[in-house]
C-alpha positions as CSV (number, residue, x, y, z in Angstrom):
1,M,87.1,41.0,140.1
2,A,90.2,39.8,138.4
3,P,90.1,39.4,134.6
4,A,90.3,35.9,133.1
5,A,94.1,35.8,132.8
6,A,94.5,36.6,136.4
7,L,91.8,34.1,137.4
8,A,94.0,31.3,136.0
9,T,96.4,31.9,138.9
10,V,93.7,31.4,141.6
11,V,92.0,28.2,140.4
12,G,92.9,26.6,143.7
13,S,90.7,29.0,145.6
14,F,87.6,28.4,143.6
15,L,84.6,27.1,145.4
16,L,82.7,24.1,143.9
17,A,79.4,25.0,142.3
18,T,76.5,23.5,144.1
19,P,73.1,22.7,142.6
20,A,70.2,25.0,143.5
21,S,67.5,23.4,145.5
22,A,64.4,22.3,143.7
23,T,61.6,24.8,143.2
24,S,57.9,24.2,143.3
25,H,57.0,27.3,141.2
26,E,54.4,26.8,138.6
27,P,55.3,28.1,135.1
28,A,53.7,31.5,134.4
29,P,50.8,30.9,132.0
30,D,51.8,33.8,129.7
31,R,55.6,33.3,129.5
32,L,57.2,31.0,127.0
33,F,60.6,29.5,127.5
34,V,63.6,31.1,125.8
35,N,66.0,28.4,125.0
36,V,69.6,29.7,125.6
37,A,70.9,26.4,124.0
38,G,68.8,26.9,120.9
39,T,70.0,27.0,117.3
40,A,69.9,30.8,116.8
41,G,72.2,31.4,119.7
42,S,74.5,28.7,118.4
43,A,74.5,30.4,115.0
44,A,75.3,33.8,116.6
45,A,78.4,32.3,118.3
46,K,79.9,31.6,114.8
47,L,79.0,35.0,113.3
48,T,80.3,38.5,113.5
49,G,79.0,42.0,112.9
50,Q,75.4,42.6,111.7
51,A,74.9,38.9,111.1
52,R,75.7,38.1,114.7
53,S,73.5,40.9,116.0
54,D,70.5,39.7,113.9
55,A,71.0,36.1,115.2
56,L,71.1,37.3,118.8
57,T,68.0,39.4,118.2
58,I,66.2,36.3,117.2
59,A,67.8,34.1,119.8
60,G,66.5,36.3,122.6
61,Q,62.9,35.3,121.7
62,A,61.0,32.1,122.5
63,Y,61.0,29.8,119.5
64,G,60.3,26.1,119.2
65,T,62.9,23.4,120.0
66,W,62.7,20.9,117.2
67,I,63.2,17.2,118.1
68,T,64.1,15.6,114.9
69,T,66.7,12.9,115.6
70,G,65.4,9.4,115.0
71,D,67.3,8.0,117.9
72,A,64.6,7.6,120.6
73,S,67.0,7.8,123.5
74,K,68.6,11.0,122.2
75,A,65.3,12.5,121.3
76,A,64.0,11.8,124.8
77,A,67.1,13.2,126.4
78,N,66.8,16.4,124.3
79,A,63.1,16.8,125.4
80,K,63.9,16.1,129.0
81,A,66.7,18.7,129.1
82,V,64.5,21.4,127.7
83,V,61.4,20.8,129.9
84,K,63.6,20.7,133.0
85,A,65.4,23.9,132.0
86,A,62.0,25.5,131.5
87,R,60.7,24.3,134.8
88,K,63.7,25.9,136.6
89,D,63.0,29.1,134.6
90,H,59.3,29.0,135.6
91,S,58.3,29.1,131.9
92,V,56.7,26.8,129.4
93,P,58.7,25.3,126.5
94,L,57.4,24.7,122.9
95,L,58.6,21.4,121.5
96,V,58.2,20.6,117.8
97,L,58.2,16.8,117.2
98,Y,59.2,16.0,113.6
99,N,60.0,12.3,112.9
100,I,56.8,10.8,111.4
101,P,57.4,8.3,108.6
102,F,57.6,9.9,105.1
103,R,57.8,13.4,106.6
104,D,57.7,16.1,104.0
105,C,57.1,13.3,101.4
106,A,60.9,13.0,100.9
107,Q,61.4,16.6,99.9
108,Y,63.6,19.3,101.5
109,S,63.2,17.9,105.0
110,A,63.0,14.2,104.1
111,G,63.5,11.6,106.8
112,G,61.5,10.3,109.7
113,A,61.0,6.9,111.3
114,T,61.0,3.9,109.1
115,S,57.9,2.2,110.4
116,T,54.8,2.8,112.6
117,A,56.2,0.7,115.4
118,E,59.5,2.7,115.4
119,Y,57.6,6.0,115.4
120,E,55.3,5.0,118.2
121,A,58.3,3.8,120.4
122,W,60.0,7.2,119.6
123,I,56.9,9.1,120.8
124,D,56.5,6.9,123.9
125,A,60.1,7.7,124.9
126,I,59.5,11.5,124.5
127,A,56.2,11.4,126.3
128,K,57.9,9.6,129.2
129,A,60.8,12.1,129.2
130,I,58.4,15.1,129.4
131,G,56.5,13.4,132.2
132,N,54.6,15.8,134.4
133,E,56.6,18.9,133.4
134,K,54.7,21.6,131.5
135,A,55.1,21.6,127.8
136,I,53.4,22.7,124.6
137,V,53.9,20.2,121.7
138,A,53.4,21.0,118.0
139,L,53.0,17.5,116.7
140,E,54.5,16.8,113.3
141,P,54.4,19.8,110.9
142,D,52.9,19.0,107.5
143,S,51.7,15.6,108.8
144,L,48.0,16.3,107.9
145,G,48.8,18.5,104.9
146,I,51.0,15.9,103.2
147,I,49.7,12.4,103.6
148,P,51.1,9.6,101.4
149,F,48.6,8.3,98.9
150,N,45.8,10.4,100.3
151,T,42.5,11.4,98.6
152,D,41.1,14.8,99.7
153,I,37.6,15.4,100.9
154,N,36.5,16.1,97.4
155,G,37.7,12.7,96.1
156,N,40.9,14.1,94.4
157,A,44.1,12.0,94.6
158,E,46.9,14.0,96.1
159,W,50.5,14.2,94.8
160,C,52.5,12.5,97.6
161,K,53.2,9.0,96.5
162,P,56.6,7.8,97.9
163,S,57.8,4.6,96.2
164,D,58.5,2.7,99.5
165,A,55.1,3.5,101.0
166,D,52.2,1.0,100.8
167,P,49.4,2.6,98.9
168,A,46.9,0.3,100.6
169,T,47.8,1.3,104.2
170,A,49.7,4.6,104.0
171,V,46.7,6.8,104.9
172,S,45.5,4.6,107.8
173,D,49.1,4.3,109.0
174,R,49.4,8.1,109.2
175,Y,46.3,8.4,111.3
176,E,47.3,5.5,113.5
177,Q,50.7,7.2,114.2
178,L,49.1,10.5,115.1
179,T,46.3,9.1,117.2
180,H,48.9,7.1,119.2
181,A,51.0,10.2,119.6
182,V,48.1,12.2,120.9
183,K,47.2,9.5,123.4
184,A,50.7,9.0,124.6
185,L,51.5,12.7,125.1
186,K,48.1,13.5,126.6
187,A,48.6,10.8,129.2
188,H,50.5,13.5,131.0
189,K,48.2,16.2,132.2
190,N,50.6,19.1,131.8
191,T,51.4,18.5,128.1
192,K,49.3,20.5,125.7
193,V,49.2,18.9,122.2
194,Y,48.4,20.6,118.9
195,L,48.0,18.8,115.5
196,D,48.9,20.1,112.1
197,G,46.2,22.5,110.8
198,T,48.2,23.6,107.6
199,H,47.5,27.3,106.7
200,S,45.1,29.5,104.9
201,G,46.8,29.2,101.6
202,W,46.5,25.5,101.5
203,L,43.7,23.2,102.5
204,G,40.1,24.3,102.7
205,V,38.5,24.4,106.1
206,G,36.3,21.3,105.7
207,D,39.2,19.2,104.4
208,I,41.6,20.0,107.3
209,T,38.7,19.6,109.8
210,D,38.0,16.1,108.4
211,R,41.7,15.2,108.8
212,L,42.0,16.7,112.3
213,M,39.0,14.6,113.4
214,K,40.5,11.4,112.0
215,A,43.8,12.2,113.8
216,D,41.9,12.4,117.1
217,V,41.8,16.2,117.7
218,A,39.1,15.5,120.2
219,E,41.7,14.2,122.6
220,A,44.2,16.9,121.7
221,D,44.1,20.6,122.8
222,G,43.7,21.8,119.3
223,F,45.7,22.5,116.2
224,F,48.7,24.6,115.0
225,L,48.7,26.8,111.9
226,N,51.2,28.5,109.6
227,A,54.1,26.4,110.7
228,S,57.2,27.6,108.8
229,N,55.0,29.7,106.6
230,Y,54.1,33.3,105.8
231,E,50.3,33.8,105.7
232,S,49.4,37.2,107.1
233,Q,47.9,37.7,110.5
234,F,44.5,38.6,109.2
235,R,44.3,35.5,106.9
236,I,45.6,33.0,109.4
237,T,43.5,34.2,112.4
238,E,40.3,34.1,110.2
239,Y,41.2,30.6,109.1
240,S,41.9,29.6,112.7
241,R,38.4,30.7,113.8
242,W,36.7,28.9,110.9
243,I,38.4,25.6,111.7
244,S,37.4,25.9,115.3
245,Q,33.8,26.6,114.2
246,C,33.8,23.8,111.7
247,L,35.1,21.3,114.3
248,D,32.5,22.6,116.7
249,L,29.6,22.1,114.3
250,S,30.9,18.7,113.2
251,T,31.1,17.3,116.7
252,R,28.1,19.0,118.4
253,V,25.5,18.6,115.5
254,S,24.8,15.0,114.7
255,W,23.9,15.6,111.1
256,W,26.6,18.0,110.2
257,Q,29.5,17.1,107.9
258,P,32.9,18.9,107.6
259,A,32.4,19.0,103.8
260,W,29.6,21.5,104.4
261,C,31.8,24.0,106.2
262,A,32.5,27.4,104.7
263,S,36.1,28.3,104.0
264,Q,38.5,30.8,102.5
265,Y,37.5,29.3,99.1
266,Y,33.7,29.6,99.4
267,P,31.6,31.7,99.8
268,A,34.7,33.9,100.2
269,T,37.2,34.3,97.4
270,A,40.6,33.3,98.7
271,S,42.5,36.0,96.8
272,D,40.1,38.8,97.7
273,E,40.1,39.5,101.5
274,S,37.3,41.9,101.1
275,T,35.0,38.9,100.5
276,W,36.1,37.0,103.6
277,H,33.2,38.4,105.6
278,L,30.9,36.2,103.5
279,T,32.4,33.1,105.2
280,D,31.9,34.7,108.6
281,E,28.3,35.3,107.8
282,K,27.8,31.7,106.5
283,Y,29.1,30.3,109.9
284,A,26.7,32.6,111.7
285,A,23.8,31.3,109.6
286,D,24.9,27.7,110.0
287,Y,25.0,28.0,113.8
288,A,21.5,29.6,113.7
289,S,20.2,26.7,111.5
290,A,21.7,24.1,114.0
291,G,20.1,25.9,116.9
292,I,23.3,26.3,118.8
293,A,25.9,29.1,119.5
294,P,29.7,28.9,119.5
295,D,31.0,28.2,123.0
296,P,34.8,28.9,123.2
297,S,34.9,27.0,126.5
298,V,34.4,23.7,124.7
299,M,35.8,24.5,121.2
300,K,39.3,23.5,120.0
301,K,41.9,26.2,120.1
302,S,44.9,27.0,118.0
303,I,48.4,28.1,118.3
304,I,49.6,30.2,115.3
305,D,53.2,30.4,114.0
306,T,54.0,34.1,113.6
307,S,57.7,33.7,113.2
308,R,57.9,35.0,109.7
309,N,54.5,36.4,108.7
310,G,55.1,40.1,109.6
311,Q,54.9,41.1,105.9
312,G,52.5,38.4,104.9
313,S,53.1,36.0,102.0
314,W,55.3,36.7,99.0
315,T,54.1,37.6,95.5
316,P,56.7,36.6,92.9
317,P,57.7,39.2,90.4
318,A,55.5,39.3,87.2
319,G,56.9,37.4,84.2
320,N,59.5,35.5,86.3
321,G,59.4,32.5,84.0
322,W,60.0,30.1,86.9
323,P,58.2,26.7,86.5
324,D,57.4,26.7,90.3
325,P,57.7,30.0,92.2
326,Q,57.8,28.0,95.5
327,V,56.3,30.9,97.5
328,W,56.9,29.0,100.7
329,C,60.7,28.6,100.2
330,N,62.9,31.4,101.5
331,P,60.8,34.2,100.0
332,P,62.7,37.5,100.0
333,D,61.8,40.6,102.1
334,R,59.7,38.9,104.7
335,G,59.6,40.0,108.4
336,L,59.2,38.7,111.9
337,G,55.6,38.6,113.1
338,V,53.9,39.1,116.4
339,L,56.3,38.3,119.2
340,P,55.8,35.0,121.0
341,T,53.1,35.1,123.7
342,L,50.5,32.9,125.3
343,S,48.3,36.0,126.0
344,T,46.5,36.6,122.8
345,G,43.3,38.3,123.8
346,D,41.4,35.8,121.6
347,S,39.3,33.1,123.2
348,L,40.0,30.7,120.4
349,I,43.8,31.2,120.1
350,D,46.0,29.8,122.8
351,G,49.2,31.4,121.6
352,F,51.1,33.3,119.0
353,V,54.3,31.3,118.9
354,W,57.4,30.9,116.8
355,I,57.3,27.3,115.6
356,K,59.9,27.8,112.9
357,V,63.2,29.2,114.0
358,P,63.5,32.5,112.1
359,G,66.7,32.7,110.2
360,E,66.9,29.0,109.4
361,S,66.6,28.2,105.7
362,D,63.6,26.4,104.2
363,G,65.9,24.6,101.8
364,Q,67.8,25.0,98.6
365,C,65.1,26.6,96.6
366,D,65.4,26.6,92.8
367,R,61.8,27.8,91.8
368,G,61.5,24.7,89.6
369,T,64.5,25.6,87.4
370,G,66.7,22.7,88.4
371,S,69.5,25.2,89.1
372,A,71.8,25.3,92.2
373,V,71.0,29.0,92.4
374,D,67.8,30.5,93.8
375,P,66.7,32.8,91.0
376,A,64.8,35.0,93.4
377,R,67.9,35.7,95.4
378,G,70.8,35.2,93.0
379,V,72.6,32.9,95.4
380,A,72.5,29.2,96.4
381,D,70.3,29.0,99.5
382,P,71.6,27.0,102.5
383,A,70.2,23.5,103.1
384,A,67.0,23.1,105.1
385,G,67.5,24.0,108.7
386,A,70.9,25.7,108.2
387,W,71.4,29.3,109.2
388,F,70.6,31.9,106.4
389,A,72.1,35.2,107.5
390,D,70.7,37.1,104.6
391,M,67.2,36.0,105.4
392,A,67.7,36.7,109.1
393,R,68.7,40.3,108.2
394,E,65.5,40.7,106.2
395,L,63.3,39.3,109.0
396,V,64.7,41.6,111.6
397,A,64.7,44.7,109.4
398,N,61.1,44.1,108.3
399,A,59.7,43.0,111.7
400,A,56.0,43.7,112.2
401,Q,56.5,45.1,115.7
402,P,59.5,46.6,117.5
403,I,61.7,44.2,119.2
404,P,62.7,45.5,122.7
405,A,66.2,46.8,122.9
406,P,68.5,45.1,125.4
407,T,68.9,46.8,128.8
408,C,72.0,44.9,129.7
409,T,75.4,44.0,128.2
410,V,77.6,41.0,128.9
411,K,81.4,40.9,128.3
412,A,82.9,37.5,128.6
413,S,86.6,36.6,128.4
414,T,88.0,33.1,128.6
415,T,91.4,31.6,128.9
416,Q,92.1,28.0,127.7
417,L,94.2,25.9,130.1
418,R,95.4,22.3,129.6
419,G,92.1,20.4,129.6
420,A,90.3,23.2,131.4
421,F,89.3,26.9,131.0
422,V,88.8,30.0,133.1
423,S,86.1,32.5,132.3
424,A,85.3,36.0,133.6
425,I,81.9,37.5,132.9
426,T,80.9,41.1,133.5
427,V,77.2,42.0,133.4
428,K,76.2,45.7,133.1
429,N,72.7,47.1,133.7
430,T,72.2,49.6,130.8
431,G,68.5,50.1,131.7
432,A,66.9,52.7,133.8
433,T,65.8,50.5,136.7
434,A,67.7,48.3,139.2
435,V,67.8,44.5,138.7
436,P,67.3,43.0,142.2
437,A,68.2,39.3,142.8
438,W,69.6,39.2,139.3
439,R,69.8,35.9,137.4
440,L,72.0,35.3,134.3
441,Q,71.2,32.3,132.1
442,Y,73.3,30.9,129.3
443,A,74.4,27.6,127.8
444,L,77.7,25.9,127.3
445,D,78.2,24.6,123.8
446,G,79.4,21.1,124.5
447,T,80.1,18.7,127.3
448,Q,82.0,21.3,129.5
449,R,81.6,21.0,133.2
450,I,82.0,23.9,135.6
451,T,84.0,22.8,138.7
452,G,84.5,26.0,140.7
453,L,83.7,29.7,141.0
454,R,84.9,32.8,142.8
455,G,83.0,35.8,144.0
456,G,80.0,37.8,142.7
457,A,77.7,34.9,141.9
458,A,76.5,31.4,142.7
459,I,76.5,29.1,139.7
460,T,74.4,26.0,139.0
461,Q,74.8,23.8,135.9
462,H,72.3,21.3,134.5
463,G,73.8,19.8,131.4
464,Q,74.4,22.6,128.9
465,Y,72.3,25.1,130.9
466,V,74.0,27.4,133.4
467,T,72.4,29.9,135.8
468,A,74.4,32.5,137.8
469,R,72.8,34.4,140.6
470,G,74.0,37.4,142.6
471,V,75.3,36.7,146.2
472,G,76.1,39.0,149.1
473,R,76.4,42.7,148.2
474,D,76.2,41.8,144.5
475,T,72.5,40.7,144.4
476,T,71.3,43.9,142.9
477,I,72.7,45.6,139.8
478,R,71.9,49.3,139.8
479,P,71.5,51.3,136.5
480,G,74.8,51.9,134.9
481,H,76.6,49.5,137.3
482,S,78.1,46.1,136.7
483,V,78.9,42.8,138.5
484,T,81.7,40.5,137.6
485,F,82.2,36.8,138.4
486,G,84.4,34.1,137.3
487,Y,84.5,30.3,137.1
488,V,86.7,27.4,136.0
489,G,85.6,24.5,133.9
490,V,86.8,21.3,132.4
491,G,86.9,20.9,128.7
492,T,87.3,23.2,125.7
493,A,86.5,26.9,126.3
494,P,82.9,27.6,125.3
495,T,81.9,30.1,122.6
496,T,78.6,31.3,124.3
497,A,77.0,34.3,122.6
498,L,73.5,34.5,124.2
499,Y,73.0,35.6,127.7
500,L,69.6,36.3,129.4
501,L,69.4,38.6,132.4
502,D,66.2,37.8,134.2
503,G,64.8,36.2,131.0
504,K,65.7,39.1,128.7
505,A,68.6,39.0,126.1
506,C,71.7,41.1,126.7
507,A,73.8,42.8,124.1
508,A,77.1,41.0,123.8
């Protein structure tokens, strides 16, 4: 195949790309969607060297697609693009919806809808966009952990008191918003919905159980835990099981109250994991007293964010002198956790997922000092959601389990023409086995439109998402061999960094 420069001379002979026929394949139950148009891949396209490699390592995994824009039509379009791309990939996407009024109580990730009516219309638009496609939804991180003007299960007033929220209705508004969202999303049978369950370093089991019940967890599939946090696998899975049991007792036993549920705080001691068996034993005794046994087939399940908990939570250095160590905010020397999967081997856990995008900053942490510099790192952290290359390096280097090495490479060269571009892509199989009926997925980074192709592949485009498939004698890539194809498009030359060969990331 000719290189990109030569391809510019044969644009006239390109064949128009034609859409692939619709498929009726069901998404595999144990495979999560890797979003080639996700933020980690976009970050990689702007980086070089080790920082680019780290971003691509993360980009090749399945992490959540956050829907945060307050524009309902744009939010719906984003959700629709992802679920349709996942359907064509025969996988299941994870959507993180994050637009509830007073989200994050006007802290690092402030924003959200301005009223209950606006939020419910936003949810309705997204639910309609998802339709009957398969999707997993993590509904509003922190929405049950941080409730404006809330009083906890023990009668203690909580800290979140935004000046423009109505103290008389703020709590009931939050539950109305979430119950509406659960109902709207669950109206579509293929959408699985999980509510905010905080994490094991935060609310006690009884408190979060009470909030989940008020938010209509009975109609949801369950709850998500550890979103954007660092609690260790042991602590968070124990906490998960206890919430499932507390919900079970509170719904199946007429006289039971969530406030009676054992937790990480009692009879266990939260800071001493050797005592956590005491809480396990208390649940066993409570079930015996109630005359029932746990039944996973009817109990609420969890999904757990393992994106950054590979090294557990952070202990600040002794004598740091910081007014607020902010252990949740860009802690140093953390690691990627269990790789995303819907096959957990645990009857009460539906998935280990990456809700947070590893490598994205938690915010401009100051540890309570009021400084522009993070004293734990000696630099100013990027704004919340911006790429943090130093942290990405730590997460990859300290990963809890090996990340599979790529078994393919992609070399792309592009020539910009007047109002158009020509690209040539070479895919090499560096693995030990042949890749039959190969499929290469990637995303354009704007509104580019592919208008023609030549040799080696058939290309389909759906919005940003592009799939190239082998044709003729080039349908199989043998070990050590390559295929090359080219195409022409309208618009500015793309800066694509992430390519997936049969769903697995290639080295670039």
